[in-house]
C-alpha positions in Angstrom: 0.0 0.0 0.0 2.7 2.5 1.0 4.5 1.8 -2.4 1.3 2.6 -4.2 0.9 5.9 -2.4 4.6 6.8 -2.8 4.3 6.1 -6.6 1.2 8.2 -6.9 2.8 11.1 -5.2 6.1 10.8 -7.1 4.5 10.1 -10.5 1.4 12.4 -10.4 1.8 15.0 -7.7 5.6 15.7 -7.6 6.0 19.1 -9.3 9.4 19.5 -10.9 11.9 21.1 -8.6 10.3 20.2 -5.2 12.9 18.8 -2.8 12.6 15.2 -1.7 12.4 16.2 2.0 9.2 18.2 1.2 7.7 15.3 -0.5 8.4 13.0 2.5 6.6 15.6 4.8 3.6 15.6 2.4 3.6 11.8 2.4 3.7 11.7 6.2 0.9 14.3 6.5 -1.3 12.3 4.1 -0.7 9.1 6.0 -1.4 10.6 9.4 -4.7 12.0 8.2 -5.9 8.6 7.2 -5.8 9.3 3.5 -3.7 6.2 2.8 -6.9 4.1 2.5 -7.9 2.3 -0.7 -8.6 4.9 -3.3 -12.2 5.4 -4.3 -13.7 7.0 -7.4 -15.1 10.5 -7.4 -18.5 9.3 -6.1 -16.9 7.6 -3.1 -18.0 4.1 -4.2 -16.2 1.1 -5.4 -18.2 -0.2 -8.3 -16.3 -3.5 -8.5 -17.2 -4.3 -4.9 -20.7 -2.8 -5.1 -20.3 -1.0 -1.8 -18.8 2.2 -0.4 -15.2 2.3 0.7 -14.3 4.6 3.5 -11.1 5.8 4.9 -10.2 5.2 8.5 -12.3 7.4 10.7 -10.3 10.6 11.3 -13.4 12.0 13.0 -13.4 9.2 15.6 -9.7 9.8 16.2 -10.2 13.5 16.7 -13.2 12.9 19.0 -11.1 10.5 21.1 -8.3 12.9 21.3 -10.6 15.7 22.3 -12.3 13.6 25.0 -9.8 11.2 26.6 -12.6 9.8 28.8 -14.4 8.4 25.7 -12.1 5.3 26.0 -13.0 4.7 29.6 -15.9 2.2 30.1 -16.5 3.3 33.7 -15.4 6.9 34.2 -14.6 7.8 37.8 -17.1 9.6 40.0 -16.5 12.3 42.6 -19.1 10.6 44.9 -17.3 9.5 48.1 -15.4 10.8 51.1 -12.3 13.1 50.6 -9.5 14.6 52.7 -9.3 18.2 51.4 -6.7 20.9 51.8 -7.5 24.5 51.0 -4.5 26.8 50.3 -4.1 30.5 49.6 -0.8 32.3 48.8 1.1 29.1 49.3 -0.2 28.6 52.9 -2.7 25.9 54.1 -5.8 27.8 55.4 -8.2 24.9 56.0 -8.3 21.1 56.1 -11.6 19.2 55.9 -13.4 15.9 55.3 -15.8 16.4 52.4 -18.5 13.9 51.4 -20.0 14.2 47.9 -23.2 12.3 47.4 -24.8 10.8 44.3 -27.9 13.0 44.7 -25.8 16.2 44.0 -25.4 17.2 47.7 -22.3 17.6 49.7 -21.3 18.0 53.4 -18.0 19.5 54.5 -16.6 19.2 58.0 -13.5 21.3 58.5 -11.1 21.5 61.4 -12.3 24.8 62.8 -13.8 25.0 66.3 -17.4 23.7 66.1 -18.6 26.9 67.8 -17.4 28.8 64.7 -19.5 26.6 62.4 -17.4 23.8 61.1 -20.0 22.0 59.0 -21.5 23.3 55.8 -23.9 21.8 53.2 -23.6 22.2 49.5 -24.9 21.3 46.1 -22.9 20.4 43.0 -23.2 19.5 39.4 -20.9 18.0 36.8 -19.7 20.6 34.4 -17.3 18.6 32.2 -16.0 15.1 31.8 -14.2 15.2 35.1 -15.0 18.7 36.3 -17.6 19.7 39.0 -19.0 23.0 40.2 -19.9 23.2 43.9 -21.7 25.9 45.9 -22.2 25.7 49.6 -23.5 28.4 51.9 -22.5 28.3 55.6 -23.1 30.3 58.7 -20.2 32.2 60.1 -19.7 32.7 63.9 -17.1 34.3 66.1 -15.2 32.4 68.8 -17.9 33.3 71.3 -20.6 31.7 69.1 -22.1 35.0 67.9 -23.5 35.0 64.4 -21.4 37.1 62.0 -23.2 36.3 58.8 -22.7 33.8 56.0 -19.9 32.5 53.8 -20.7 31.2 50.4 -18.0 28.9 49.1 -17.7 28.2 45.3 -15.4 25.5 44.0 -14.5 24.3 40.6 -12.6 21.0 40.8 -11.3 18.4 38.4 -11.2 14.7 39.3 -8.0 12.8 38.1 -8.7 10.0 35.6 -7.9 7.4 38.2 -10.6 8.9 40.5 -8.4 9.0 43.6 -7.8 12.7 43.8 -9.0 16.1 42.7 -7.7 19.6 42.4 -9.1 23.0 41.7 -9.9 26.5 42.9 -12.2 28.0 45.5 -13.7 31.4 46.3 -15.1 32.4 49.7 -17.7 35.2 49.5 -18.3 36.7 53.0 -21.5 38.5 53.9 -22.7 40.2 57.1 -26.0 39.4 58.9 -27.8 41.9 56.6 -26.5 40.0 53.5 -24.1 42.8 52.5 -20.9 41.6 50.8 -17.8 42.1 53.0 -14.9 40.4 51.3 -13.6 37.6 49.1 -10.9 35.0 49.6 -9.6 32.7 46.8 -7.2 29.8 46.6 -6.5 26.3 45.5 -7.8 22.9 46.6 -6.3 19.5 46.5 -8.0 16.3 47.8 -7.4 12.6 48.1 -10.1 10.0 48.3 -10.6 8.2 51.6 -11.2 4.5 51.0 -12.3 1.8 53.3 -9.5 -0.5 54.2 
């Protein structure tokens, strides 16, 4: 087959004066695009065989390259229990256990004092093959247990293909008791799945 293509290029497509190295590049490009399939007539049928002849599916290859999860029979899920580290400016600012549920809800239990409100509930949705958006509002208290307002945490995280960790970004929007925006904090998240032994 390769000899037939090479002969076609050399005998029919090789303009006089083109260097051989350029022709080798053209040959490689044609082969990589799947154009090295059996040749068909102008109407894309092979009259001798009485059926259509198609080149290897370039479209399928491009779709597979654009979506690496297409080859996975059972793509991983974010559902489960996670050990999460929140960082900002290179410093760890929070550590938590985070449970993501199959119904789209989530519960985060962080290591702050319970009197300050260390549990918050959230909702999430899948926004890409391995990417999830999460929103969870929480109450904010001072160290004496007085209500300060609310904190709305937004996360965008990406699950690794093996399903054992995720990483992403977060944003804390802080509001007072009247619902007036006070400030925002941002940073990065990394998490590892907690498995039963």
